[in-house]
NUBA-149416 format. One line per 3 residues: number of its first residue (from 1); their letters; for each residue x, y, z of N, C-alpha, C. Coordinates in nm, 2 decimals, always signed. Layout:
NUM> a> X:Y:Z:X:Y:Z:X:Y:Z; ... .
***
This chain:
1> mra> +16.50:+9.83:+2.87:+16.46:+9.69:+2.91:+16.45:+9.65:+3.04; +16.36:+9.59:+3.08:+16.35:+9.56:+3.23:+16.47:+9.46:+3.28; +16.52:+9.48:+3.39:+16.62:+9.37:+3.45:+16.56:+9.24:+3.46 .
4> pis> +16.64:+9.14:+3.42:+16.57:+9.01:+3.42:+16.54:+8.94:+3.52; +16.59:+8.98:+3.66:+16.58:+8.90:+3.80:+16.49:+8.94:+3.88; +16.39:+8.88:+3.96:+16.33:+8.91:+4.06:+16.39:+8.82:+4.15 .
7> vvi> +16.41:+8.88:+4.27:+16.47:+8.81:+4.39:+16.35:+8.82:+4.50; +16.32:+8.68:+4.53:+16.21:+8.61:+4.61:+16.30:+8.59:+4.76; +16.27:+8.65:+4.86:+16.34:+8.61:+4.98:+16.20:+8.57:+5.09 .
10> ptl> +16.20:+8.43:+5.13:+16.12:+8.41:+5.23:+16.15:+8.45:+5.35; +16.04:+8.51:+5.48:+16.10:+8.54:+5.59:+16.01:+8.47:+5.68; +16.07:+8.51:+5.81:+15.98:+8.49:+5.94:+16.08:+8.52:+6.04 .
13> naa> +16.06:+8.65:+6.10:+16.13:+8.70:+6.20:+16.28:+8.74:+6.16; +16.32:+8.80:+6.04:+16.42:+8.83:+5.98:+16.50:+8.94:+5.98; +16.43:+9.04:+6.05:+16.46:+9.19:+6.06:+16.64:+9.16:+6.07 .
16> ael> +16.69:+9.10:+6.15:+16.82:+9.12:+6.17:+16.91:+9.08:+6.06; +16.85:+8.99:+5.98:+16.96:+8.93:+5.86:+16.91:+9.00:+5.74; +16.82:+9.06:+5.72:+16.78:+9.11:+5.58:+16.87:+9.21:+5.54 .
19> pat> +16.90:+9.31:+5.62:+16.99:+9.45:+5.56:+17.12:+9.41:+5.52; +17.21:+9.28:+5.59:+17.32:+9.24:+5.50:+17.28:+9.18:+5.38; +17.19:+9.10:+5.38:+17.13:+9.01:+5.26:+17.11:+9.09:+5.13 .
22> aea> +17.04:+9.21:+5.15:+17.00:+9.31:+5.06:+17.14:+9.39:+5.04; +17.23:+9.40:+5.11:+17.34:+9.47:+5.06:+17.43:+9.39:+4.98; +17.41:+9.26:+4.98:+17.52:+9.18:+4.88:+17.44:+9.16:+4.76 .
25> lma> +17.29:+9.21:+4.74:+17.24:+9.21:+4.63:+17.25:+9.34:+4.55; +17.31:+9.44:+4.63:+17.33:+9.56:+4.56:+17.39:+9.58:+4.44; +17.52:+9.49:+4.42:+17.57:+9.49:+4.29:+17.51:+9.46:+4.18 .
28> gvt> +17.40:+9.35:+4.18:+17.30:+9.33:+4.09:+17.22:+9.43:+4.04; +17.18:+9.52:+4.15:+17.09:+9.65:+4.10:+17.17:+9.73:+4.05; +17.28:+9.76:+4.06:+17.40:+9.85:+4.03:+17.43:+9.81:+3.88 .
31> egv> +17.44:+9.67:+3.83:+17.46:+9.64:+3.70:+17.34:+9.59:+3.63; +17.23:+9.63:+3.68:+17.12:+9.60:+3.59:+17.07:+9.48:+3.57; +17.08:+9.38:+3.65:+17.05:+9.26:+3.64:+16.92:+9.20:+3.74 .
34> ige> +16.93:+9.28:+3.86:+16.79:+9.28:+3.94:+16.72:+9.37:+3.94; +16.57:+9.33:+3.89:+16.49:+9.45:+3.85:+16.38:+9.47:+4.00; +16.37:+9.38:+4.09:+16.29:+9.38:+4.20:+16.31:+9.30:+4.33 .
37> liv> +16.29:+9.31:+4.45:+16.31:+9.22:+4.54:+16.15:+9.22:+4.61; +16.14:+9.10:+4.62:+16.02:+9.06:+4.69:+16.03:+8.98:+4.82; +15.98:+9.02:+4.91:+16.00:+8.96:+5.07:+15.84:+8.92:+5.08 .
40> sdg> +15.84:+8.75:+5.09:+15.73:+8.70:+5.12:+15.74:+8.62:+5.25; +15.64:+8.72:+5.33:+15.66:+8.71:+5.49:+15.56:+8.60:+5.54; +15.58:+8.52:+5.65:+15.51:+8.43:+5.67:+15.44:+8.44:+5.83 .
43> gsd> +15.44:+8.59:+5.86:+15.36:+8.62:+5.99:+15.46:+8.69:+6.06; +15.57:+8.75:+6.04:+15.67:+8.79:+6.15:+15.62:+8.85:+6.24; +15.69:+8.90:+6.35:+15.63:+8.95:+6.49:+15.75:+9.03:+6.51 .
46> dat> +15.85:+9.06:+6.48:+15.97:+9.14:+6.46:+15.93:+9.27:+6.37; +16.05:+9.31:+6.34:+16.06:+9.43:+6.25:+16.09:+9.41:+6.11; +16.08:+9.29:+6.06:+16.08:+9.23:+5.93:+16.00:+9.31:+5.81 .
49> lev> +15.90:+9.34:+5.85:+15.82:+9.40:+5.72:+15.86:+9.54:+5.71; +15.89:+9.60:+5.84:+15.94:+9.73:+5.84:+16.08:+9.75:+5.78; +16.16:+9.67:+5.78:+16.30:+9.66:+5.72:+16.28:+9.64:+5.59 .
52> ara> +16.19:+9.55:+5.53:+16.18:+9.52:+5.40:+16.11:+9.64:+5.31; +16.02:+9.70:+5.38:+15.96:+9.80:+5.29:+16.08:+9.93:+5.31; +16.18:+9.95:+5.39:+16.28:+10.06:+5.42:+16.38:+10.03:+5.28 .
55> lga> +16.38:+9.87:+5.25:+16.49:+9.79:+5.15:+16.40:+9.84:+4.99; +16.30:+9.90:+5.02:+16.22:+9.92:+4.89:+16.16:+9.79:+4.82; +16.14:+9.70:+4.94:+16.12:+9.55:+4.84:+15.94:+9.55:+4.85 .
58> eia> +15.90:+9.47:+4.77:+15.79:+9.45:+4.74:+15.73:+9.33:+4.88; +15.61:+9.34:+4.91:+15.59:+9.25:+5.01:+15.46:+9.15:+5.00; +15.47:+9.02:+5.01:+15.36:+8.90:+5.00:+15.35:+8.86:+5.12 .
61> egp> +15.23:+8.88:+5.16:+15.18:+8.82:+5.31:+15.12:+8.67:+5.28; +15.11:+8.58:+5.40:+15.05:+8.46:+5.39:+15.09:+8.37:+5.53; +15.04:+8.25:+5.50:+15.06:+8.16:+5.63:+15.20:+8.14:+5.62 .
64> agr> +15.28:+8.09:+5.73:+15.42:+8.03:+5.73:+15.43:+7.93:+5.64; +15.54:+7.87:+5.61:+15.58:+7.77:+5.57:+15.64:+7.80:+5.40; +15.79:+7.75:+5.43:+15.87:+7.82:+5.31:+15.83:+7.79:+5.19 .
67> ggq> +15.79:+7.66:+5.14:+15.72:+7.65:+4.99:+15.62:+7.73:+4.97; +15.52:+7.76:+5.04:+15.43:+7.85:+5.02:+15.45:+7.98:+5.01; +15.55:+8.03:+5.10:+15.59:+8.15:+5.08:+15.66:+8.18:+4.95 .
70> irr> +15.75:+8.09:+4.91:+15.81:+8.12:+4.80:+15.74:+8.12:+4.67; +15.64:+8.03:+4.69:+15.56:+8.02:+4.55:+15.45:+8.13:+4.57; +15.44:+8.22:+4.68:+15.38:+8.37:+4.67:+15.45:+8.45:+4.59 .
73> gvs> +15.58:+8.47:+4.64:+15.66:+8.53:+4.61:+15.68:+8.53:+4.46; +15.72:+8.42:+4.41:+15.73:+8.39:+4.28:+15.61:+8.42:+4.17; +15.46:+8.42:+4.22:+15.37:+8.46:+4.17:+15.36:+8.62:+4.12 .
76> aar> +15.41:+8.68:+4.24:+15.43:+8.83:+4.24:+15.53:+8.85:+4.15; +15.63:+8.78:+4.12:+15.74:+8.82:+4.02:+15.71:+8.86:+3.88; +15.80:+8.96:+3.83:+15.77:+9.01:+3.70:+15.88:+9.00:+3.61 .
79> grw> +16.00:+8.94:+3.66:+16.11:+8.92:+3.59:+16.11:+8.79:+3.51; +16.21:+8.78:+3.41:+16.22:+8.64:+3.34:+16.28:+8.53:+3.43; +16.37:+8.57:+3.50:+16.43:+8.50:+3.62:+16.38:+8.55:+3.75 .
82> vli> +16.39:+8.41:+3.81:+16.37:+8.43:+3.96:+16.48:+8.39:+4.06; +16.54:+8.48:+4.14:+16.65:+8.41:+4.22:+16.59:+8.40:+4.37; +16.58:+8.29:+4.42:+16.53:+8.23:+4.52:+16.64:+8.24:+4.64 .
85> lha> +16.62:+8.32:+4.75:+16.75:+8.32:+4.82:+16.70:+8.34:+4.99; +16.76:+8.27:+5.09:+16.70:+8.27:+5.20:+16.72:+8.40:+5.27; +16.68:+8.44:+5.35:+16.70:+8.56:+5.44:+16.84:+8.57:+5.49 .
88> dth> +16.91:+8.45:+5.54:+17.05:+8.45:+5.61:+17.13:+8.43:+5.53; +17.12:+8.44:+5.37:+17.24:+8.39:+5.28:+17.28:+8.51:+5.23; +17.42:+8.54:+5.23:+17.47:+8.65:+5.14:+17.53:+8.62:+5.03 .
91> lgp> +17.51:+8.66:+4.92:+17.59:+8.62:+4.82:+17.71:+8.70:+4.79; +17.82:+8.59:+4.75:+17.96:+8.65:+4.80:+18.01:+8.71:+4.65; +18.16:+8.74:+4.65:+18.22:+8.83:+4.55:+18.19:+8.77:+4.41 .
94> hwv> +18.19:+8.83:+4.31:+18.18:+8.79:+4.16:+18.03:+8.72:+4.15; +17.94:+8.71:+4.23:+17.81:+8.65:+4.19:+17.71:+8.74:+4.08; +17.75:+8.83:+4.05:+17.68:+8.89:+3.93:+17.74:+8.83:+3.81 .
97> eav> +17.86:+8.84:+3.79:+17.93:+8.79:+3.69:+17.88:+8.63:+3.67; +17.88:+8.55:+3.76:+17.85:+8.42:+3.71:+17.71:+8.41:+3.69; +17.62:+8.48:+3.74:+17.49:+8.47:+3.71:+17.44:+8.54:+3.57 .
100> vrh> +17.52:+8.63:+3.54:+17.52:+8.70:+3.38:+17.57:+8.56:+3.28; +17.65:+8.51:+3.33:+17.72:+8.40:+3.23:+17.61:+8.29:+3.23; +17.57:+8.25:+3.34:+17.45:+8.14:+3.35:+17.34:+8.17:+3.27 .
103> mae> +17.29:+8.31:+3.28:+17.17:+8.33:+3.19:+17.18:+8.33:+3.04; +17.33:+8.37:+3.03:+17.36:+8.36:+2.88:+17.37:+8.23:+2.81; +17.44:+8.14:+2.89:+17.44:+8.03:+2.84:+17.39:+7.89:+2.86 .
106> rtd> +17.28:+7.93:+2.96:+17.21:+7.82:+2.99:+17.05:+7.87:+2.99; +17.01:+7.91:+2.90:+16.90:+7.99:+2.90:+16.74:+7.92:+2.95; +16.76:+7.78:+2.96:+16.64:+7.71:+3.01:+16.67:+7.63:+3.15 .
109> aag> +16.79:+7.67:+3.19:+16.83:+7.59:+3.31:+16.83:+7.66:+3.44; +16.83:+7.61:+3.53:+16.87:+7.66:+3.69:+16.98:+7.65:+3.72; +17.03:+7.76:+3.82:+17.17:+7.75:+3.86:+17.16:+7.76:+4.01 .
112> yfq> +17.25:+7.73:+4.09:+17.29:+7.75:+4.21:+17.42:+7.79:+4.26; +17.44:+7.84:+4.40:+17.60:+7.88:+4.42:+17.62:+7.78:+4.48; +17.78:+7.78:+4.51:+17.87:+7.71:+4.59:+17.86:+7.73:+4.73 .
115> laf> +17.84:+7.67:+4.85:+17.77:+7.67:+4.95:+17.92:+7.72:+5.05; +17.93:+7.81:+5.10:+18.01:+7.86:+5.23:+17.93:+7.88:+5.36; +18.00:+7.88:+5.44:+17.94:+7.91:+5.61:+18.03:+8.04:+5.62 .
118> ras> +17.94:+8.13:+5.70:+18.01:+8.25:+5.74:+18.05:+8.22:+5.89; +18.13:+8.12:+5.90:+18.20:+8.06:+6.03:+18.35:+8.02:+5.98; +18.44:+8.00:+6.11:+18.57:+7.97:+6.07:+18.57:+7.84:+6.13 .
121> gta> +18.69:+7.73:+6.09:+18.71:+7.63:+6.15:+18.71:+7.52:+6.05; +18.76:+7.41:+6.07:+18.77:+7.27:+5.98:+18.61:+7.23:+5.98; +18.52:+7.22:+6.07:+18.40:+7.17:+6.06:+18.30:+7.26:+5.95 .
124> akl> +18.32:+7.38:+5.97:+18.24:+7.45:+5.86:+18.30:+7.41:+5.72; +18.41:+7.43:+5.70:+18.47:+7.38:+5.57:+18.43:+7.25:+5.51; +18.43:+7.13:+5.59:+18.40:+7.02:+5.55:+18.26:+6.99:+5.53 .
127> vaf> +18.18:+7.08:+5.61:+18.00:+7.07:+5.60:+18.00:+7.11:+5.49; +18.04:+7.22:+5.45:+18.05:+7.29:+5.29:+18.09:+7.22:+5.19; +18.21:+7.15:+5.21:+18.26:+7.05:+5.10:+18.14:+6.95:+5.07 .
130> gan> +18.12:+6.88:+5.16:+18.05:+6.78:+5.17:+17.90:+6.83:+5.10; +17.85:+6.94:+5.11:+17.71:+7.00:+5.06:+17.75:+7.01:+4.90; +17.87:+7.07:+4.87:+17.87:+7.08:+4.72:+17.92:+6.96:+4.66 .
133> mrs> +17.98:+6.86:+4.71:+18.01:+6.74:+4.64:+17.85:+6.67:+4.62; +17.78:+6.67:+4.71:+17.61:+6.62:+4.71:+17.56:+6.70:+4.61; +17.57:+6.82:+4.58:+17.51:+6.91:+4.47:+17.55:+6.88:+4.34 .
136> rlf> +17.69:+6.87:+4.31:+17.75:+6.84:+4.21:+17.71:+6.68:+4.14; +17.74:+6.58:+4.24:+17.74:+6.44:+4.20:+17.56:+6.43:+4.18; +17.50:+6.47:+4.25:+17.32:+6.42:+4.25:+17.25:+6.54:+4.23 .
139> glp> +17.29:+6.65:+4.19:+17.20:+6.75:+4.13:+17.13:+6.80:+4.24; +17.16:+6.79:+4.36:+17.05:+6.81:+4.47:+17.11:+6.92:+4.59; +17.10:+7.05:+4.53:+17.15:+7.14:+4.61:+17.05:+7.17:+4.70 .
142> ygd> +17.05:+7.26:+4.84:+16.97:+7.28:+4.94:+16.94:+7.42:+4.89; +16.82:+7.49:+4.96:+16.77:+7.60:+4.96:+16.88:+7.71:+5.00; +16.99:+7.70:+5.11:+17.08:+7.79:+5.14:+17.19:+7.81:+5.04 .
145> qgl> +17.18:+7.75:+4.91:+17.29:+7.77:+4.81:+17.21:+7.86:+4.70; +17.08:+7.90:+4.73:+17.01:+7.99:+4.63:+16.97:+7.92:+4.53; +16.89:+7.94:+4.45:+16.84:+7.90:+4.31:+16.78:+8.00:+4.24 .
148> lvp> +16.87:+8.00:+4.13:+16.83:+8.11:+4.00:+16.78:+8.03:+3.88; +16.66:+8.06:+3.84:+16.59:+7.98:+3.78:+16.50:+8.07:+3.69; +16.48:+8.05:+3.55:+16.38:+8.08:+3.45:+16.24:+8.06:+3.50 .
151> kta> +16.17:+8.15:+3.52:+16.02:+8.13:+3.53:+15.94:+8.03:+3.43; +15.99:+8.01:+3.31:+15.95:+7.90:+3.21:+15.98:+7.78:+3.27; +16.12:+7.78:+3.33:+16.15:+7.63:+3.37:+16.05:+7.61:+3.51 .
154> lds> +16.05:+7.71:+3.58:+15.97:+7.67:+3.71:+15.84:+7.63:+3.65; +15.76:+7.68:+3.55:+15.63:+7.69:+3.50:+15.61:+7.51:+3.47; +15.73:+7.49:+3.40:+15.71:+7.37:+3.35:+15.71:+7.23:+3.44 .
157> vgg> +15.75:+7.25:+3.57:+15.77:+7.17:+3.67:+15.66:+7.18:+3.76; +15.55:+7.25:+3.75:+15.43:+7.29:+3.83:+15.49:+7.40:+3.93; +15.60:+7.46:+3.92:+15.61:+7.59:+4.02:+15.69:+7.53:+4.14 .
160> vpd> +15.67:+7.63:+4.25:+15.76:+7.56:+4.37:+15.65:+7.50:+4.46; +15.67:+7.40:+4.50:+15.56:+7.31:+4.59:+15.54:+7.37:+4.72; +15.41:+7.39:+4.74:+15.35:+7.45:+4.86:+15.38:+7.36:+4.98 .
163> vpl> +15.48:+7.33:+5.02:+15.51:+7.24:+5.15:+15.59:+7.31:+5.25; +15.59:+7.30:+5.36:+15.66:+7.36:+5.47:+15.80:+7.33:+5.48; +15.84:+7.22:+5.44:+16.00:+7.17:+5.43:+16.03:+7.11:+5.31 .
166> med> +16.14:+7.10:+5.26:+16.20:+7.02:+5.15:+16.15:+7.04:+5.01; +16.09:+7.19:+5.03:+16.06:+7.24:+4.90:+16.17:+7.25:+4.79; +16.29:+7.26:+4.86:+16.41:+7.26:+4.75:+16.45:+7.13:+4.71 .
169> vvl> +16.43:+7.02:+4.75:+16.46:+6.90:+4.75:+16.39:+6.86:+4.63; +16.24:+6.91:+4.64:+16.15:+6.84:+4.57:+16.17:+6.94:+4.40; +16.21:+7.05:+4.43:+16.21:+7.13:+4.32:+16.35:+7.11:+4.22 .
172> ara> +16.46:+7.06:+4.31:+16.57:+7.02:+4.25:+16.56:+6.89:+4.16; +16.48:+6.80:+4.23:+16.45:+6.67:+4.18:+16.37:+6.71:+4.03; +16.28:+6.78:+4.04:+16.18:+6.82:+3.93:+16.30:+6.89:+3.82 .
175> lrg> +16.39:+6.95:+3.85:+16.47:+7.01:+3.76:+16.58:+6.95:+3.73; +16.59:+6.81:+3.75:+16.72:+6.74:+3.73:+16.78:+6.72:+3.59; +16.89:+6.75:+3.57:+16.91:+6.76:+3.43:+16.93:+6.92:+3.37 .
178> rif> +16.87:+6.99:+3.44:+16.85:+7.11:+3.40:+16.89:+7.22:+3.52; +16.99:+7.19:+3.61:+17.06:+7.24:+3.71:+17.16:+7.22:+3.75; +17.26:+7.34:+3.76:+17.38:+7.37:+3.73:+17.46:+7.45:+3.85 .
181> mmd> +17.58:+7.39:+3.89:+17.65:+7.49:+4.01:+17.72:+7.62:+3.92; +17.69:+7.72:+4.00:+17.78:+7.87:+3.93:+17.88:+7.87:+4.00; +17.96:+7.97:+3.94:+18.11:+8.00:+4.00:+18.13:+8.12:+4.09 .
184> aea> +18.04:+8.09:+4.19:+18.05:+8.22:+4.31:+17.95:+8.14:+4.44; +17.98:+8.20:+4.54:+17.96:+8.14:+4.66:+17.81:+8.20:+4.72; +17.76:+8.12:+4.78:+17.62:+8.17:+4.88:+17.68:+8.13:+4.99 .
187> qts> +17.71:+8.24:+5.09:+17.77:+8.24:+5.23:+17.66:+8.23:+5.33; +17.63:+8.14:+5.39:+17.50:+8.15:+5.49:+17.53:+8.13:+5.61; +17.42:+8.16:+5.70:+17.43:+8.15:+5.86:+17.48:+8.02:+5.90 .
190> aar> +17.57:+8.02:+6.01:+17.59:+7.89:+6.06:+17.53:+7.90:+6.18; +17.44:+7.95:+6.21:+17.39:+7.97:+6.38:+17.32:+7.83:+6.39; +17.24:+7.75:+6.35:+17.18:+7.61:+6.38:+17.29:+7.53:+6.39 .
193> yla> +17.41:+7.52:+6.32:+17.54:+7.42:+6.34:+17.59:+7.46:+6.47; +17.62:+7.60:+6.49:+17.67:+7.64:+6.61:+17.60:+7.61:+6.75; +17.47:+7.63:+6.72:+17.37:+7.62:+6.87:+17.39:+7.47:+6.90 .
196> egw> +17.36:+7.37:+6.76:+17.35:+7.24:+6.81:+17.49:+7.13:+6.83; +17.59:+7.19:+6.74:+17.71:+7.10:+6.72:+17.71:+7.07:+6.56; +17.80:+7.09:+6.50:+17.82:+7.06:+6.35:+17.77:+6.91:+6.34 .
199> arr> +17.84:+6.82:+6.38:+17.80:+6.68:+6.37:+17.63:+6.64:+6.41; +17.60:+6.68:+6.51:+17.43:+6.67:+6.54:+17.35:+6.72:+6.43; +17.39:+6.85:+6.39:+17.29:+6.92:+6.32:+17.34:+6.87:+6.15 .
202> var> +17.42:+6.80:+6.11:+17.45:+6.73:+5.99:+17.37:+6.58:+6.00; +17.38:+6.53:+6.11:+17.31:+6.40:+6.16:+17.13:+6.41:+6.11; +17.12:+6.52:+6.19:+16.93:+6.59:+6.17:+16.94:+6.59:+6.04 .
205> nlw> +17.00:+6.66:+5.97:+16.96:+6.71:+5.81:+16.98:+6.56:+5.75; +17.06:+6.49:+5.77:+17.05:+6.35:+5.69:+16.93:+6.25:+5.71; +16.91:+6.27:+5.84:+16.80:+6.18:+5.88:+16.68:+6.22:+5.82 .
208> tla> +16.66:+6.37:+5.85:+16.52:+6.44:+5.75:+16.53:+6.39:+5.62; +16.64:+6.43:+5.54:+16.63:+6.38:+5.41:+16.62:+6.23:+5.37; +16.65:+6.11:+5.47:+16.65:+6.01:+5.45:+16.51:+5.95:+5.47 .
211> rff> +16.43:+6.03:+5.55:+16.28:+6.01:+5.59:+16.22:+6.03:+5.49; +16.23:+6.19:+5.42:+16.17:+6.22:+5.30:+16.18:+6.11:+5.19; +16.27:+6.07:+5.17:+16.29:+5.99:+5.04:+16.24:+5.85:+5.06 .
214> aga> +16.23:+5.82:+5.20:+16.13:+5.70:+5.20:+16.00:+5.72:+5.23; +15.96:+5.82:+5.20:+15.82:+5.86:+5.19:+15.77:+5.95:+5.31; +15.82:+5.99:+5.39:+15.76:+6.08:+5.48:+15.70:+6.21:+5.44 .
217> rpe> +15.60:+6.24:+5.49:+15.56:+6.39:+5.44:+15.61:+6.50:+5.47; +15.64:+6.64:+5.39:+15.70:+6.72:+5.44:+15.66:+6.77:+5.60; +15.51:+6.79:+5.60:+15.45:+6.80:+5.71:+15.50:+6.78:+5.84 .
220> dlv> +15.52:+6.65:+5.82:+15.55:+6.55:+5.95:+15.71:+6.55:+5.98; +15.79:+6.62:+5.90:+15.94:+6.63:+5.91:+15.95:+6.74:+5.99; +15.86:+6.87:+5.98:+15.90:+6.96:+6.02:+15.95:+6.98:+6.19 .
223> pgy> +15.88:+6.92:+6.29:+15.91:+6.91:+6.44:+16.05:+6.89:+6.45; +16.10:+6.75:+6.40:+16.24:+6.68:+6.42:+16.35:+6.79:+6.35; +16.31:+6.87:+6.20:+16.42:+6.96:+6.16:+16.43:+7.05:+6.26 .
226> kak> +16.32:+7.12:+6.31:+16.34:+7.21:+6.39:+16.36:+7.21:+6.55; +16.38:+7.11:+6.58:+16.38:+7.06:+6.70:+16.55:+7.12:+6.77; +16.54:+7.17:+6.88:+16.64:+7.22:+6.96:+16.73:+7.34:+6.87 .
229> r> +16.61:+7.40:+6.80:+16.69:+7.53:+6.70:+16.72:+7.64:+6.79 .
***
């Protein structure tokens, strides 16, 4: 029987991050839950594709834009479930058990992980706590928390939206009532927060989200979101 999960990772110049991200996934390969890794690249000019091929990944290529890249990767996926994961997010201990439990108990529903940052200090803990509370209270996880979703559920909401930003928010809202936190961590990079400062990055994220909810197009939000990155 084919392993149920296809992992889809959108990339853009992610050569330095991919090996550790893939290493954290190996437990799923060993346990027979991951059947394939799909790297959906948006035109990297570093060694991302070489690294992906060395890891045994299937490659999907096309224009940059996270929503479109994920959509292309999902289109190539052959598993019954898709795990969408950012290239700088490493799944933490016991994630396989959490995923297996979710697939057994919530056959029609999506799951996401508890956010943690690969950084020490109070700010990292507070920001992660806030993100996890937002996810629990409003059913609104971000992409750096990962998303495990049955392909049937994705199809029922029209798939991953082909937008350059906020694809995670659009998808979470479409799956409302069918999206649940799993009991394992997604440990993501804190690089943007460390570069800009924790308070400034949080404020930028909240302002971007507020503009989106007020009706701004995702295409118009990209410059502000990536500023000073």
